[in-house]
C-alpha positions in Angstrom: 66.3 202.4 124.6 68.5 199.7 126.1 69.8 197.0 123.8 71.4 193.6 124.1 73.8 191.8 121.9 74.0 188.1 120.9 76.9 186.5 119.0 76.9 183.2 117.1 80.0 181.6 115.6 79.9 180.1 112.1 82.7 178.0 110.5 83.4 177.6 106.8 86.3 176.8 104.5 86.9 178.7 101.3 89.7 179.5 98.9 90.5 182.8 97.3 93.2 185.0 95.8 93.8 188.8 95.7 94.1 190.2 92.2 92.9 193.3 90.4 92.3 192.3 86.8 93.1 195.8 85.5 96.7 195.5 87.0 99.5 193.5 85.5 101.0 190.5 87.3 103.9 192.5 88.7 101.7 195.2 90.3 99.4 192.5 91.8 102.4 190.6 93.2 103.9 193.8 94.6 100.6 194.9 96.2 99.2 191.5 97.4 102.4 189.3 97.7 101.8 185.6 98.0 98.0 186.2 98.1 98.1 187.1 94.4 99.6 183.7 93.3 97.5 182.2 90.4 96.8 178.9 92.2 94.6 180.4 95.0 94.9 179.4 98.7 92.3 178.6 101.4 91.4 179.1 105.0 89.2 177.5 107.6 87.4 180.7 108.5 85.9 181.4 111.9 83.1 184.0 111.7 81.4 185.6 114.6 78.2 187.5 113.8 76.8 189.8 116.5 73.2 191.1 116.4 71.8 193.8 118.7 68.4 195.1 119.6 65.9 195.2 122.4 65.1 192.1 124.5 61.5 190.9 123.9 59.7 191.0 127.2 57.5 188.0 126.3 60.3 185.6 125.4 63.3 187.1 127.2 65.3 186.8 123.9 66.8 189.3 121.5 66.2 187.0 118.6 64.8 183.5 118.1 67.9 181.3 117.8 66.3 179.2 115.2 65.8 182.2 113.0 69.3 183.5 113.7 70.8 180.1 112.9 68.7 179.8 109.7 69.9 183.2 108.6 73.5 182.3 109.3 73.1 178.9 107.5 71.7 180.5 104.4 73.7 183.7 104.3 77.1 182.3 105.4 77.6 178.6 105.7 75.5 177.3 102.7 76.7 180.2 100.5 80.4 180.3 101.3 81.5 176.9 102.6 83.8 174.9 100.3 83.7 177.6 97.7 86.3 179.5 95.8 85.3 183.0 96.7 87.0 184.5 93.6 85.4 182.1 91.1 82.1 181.2 92.8 80.9 184.4 94.5 80.0 187.1 91.9 80.8 190.0 94.4 84.4 188.8 94.5 84.9 188.0 90.8 88.0 189.3 89.2 86.3 192.0 87.2 87.1 195.8 87.3 85.3 197.2 90.3 84.9 193.8 92.0 85.7 193.4 95.7 89.0 191.8 96.6 88.2 188.8 99.0 90.1 190.2 101.9 89.0 189.5 105.4 87.7 193.1 105.7 85.6 192.8 102.5 84.4 189.3 103.5 83.2 190.6 106.9 81.4 193.5 105.2 79.8 191.1 102.6 78.6 188.7 105.4 77.1 191.6 107.4 75.0 192.6 104.5 73.8 189.1 103.7 72.9 188.3 107.3 71.1 191.6 107.7 69.0 190.8 104.6 68.4 187.2 105.8 67.1 188.5 109.2 64.6 190.7 107.4 62.8 187.8 105.9 59.1 187.2 106.9 58.8 185.9 110.4 62.2 187.2 111.5 62.7 189.5 114.4 62.2 193.0 113.0 64.1 195.0 115.7 67.3 193.1 115.4 70.3 194.4 113.4 73.8 193.1 112.6 76.1 195.2 114.8 79.4 193.4 114.2 81.0 190.7 112.0 84.4 189.2 112.8 86.1 187.0 110.3 89.3 185.1 111.3 91.5 183.4 108.7 93.5 181.8 111.4 94.3 182.2 115.1 96.6 185.2 114.3 94.6 187.3 111.9 91.0 188.6 111.9 88.9 191.5 110.6 86.0 193.2 112.3 83.3 195.1 110.5 80.7 197.2 112.2 77.9 198.4 109.9 
């Protein structure tokens, strides 16, 4: 069955640091460099979320943009903007087994949250997240394809 893709950009600012709590400071510094410094650092993230699925013949749309925007607002902007990912988002907490808030993990995390938000009642049922791209700046980004 043919599918189409639609991408929407979301902007948010957040702080983080890379640190494994089970490692000592020297190993964290050796592995993560400046990103392991205790005072955190931040980015103005640019996040592109792509969904794919069949085009609805009645509307000509892949997804109702209001529903897509609501999902992105709830799952990304409202959840992550002006937060310290390491301190405020449990998935990125500095606990053994917690995710390091790298761009790769952040893209994976966002994909799951948007996918869940799109499955809420009234949302388009045949749409899935096909790609999330998270850029920390103009020179570095991560792409995750579930």
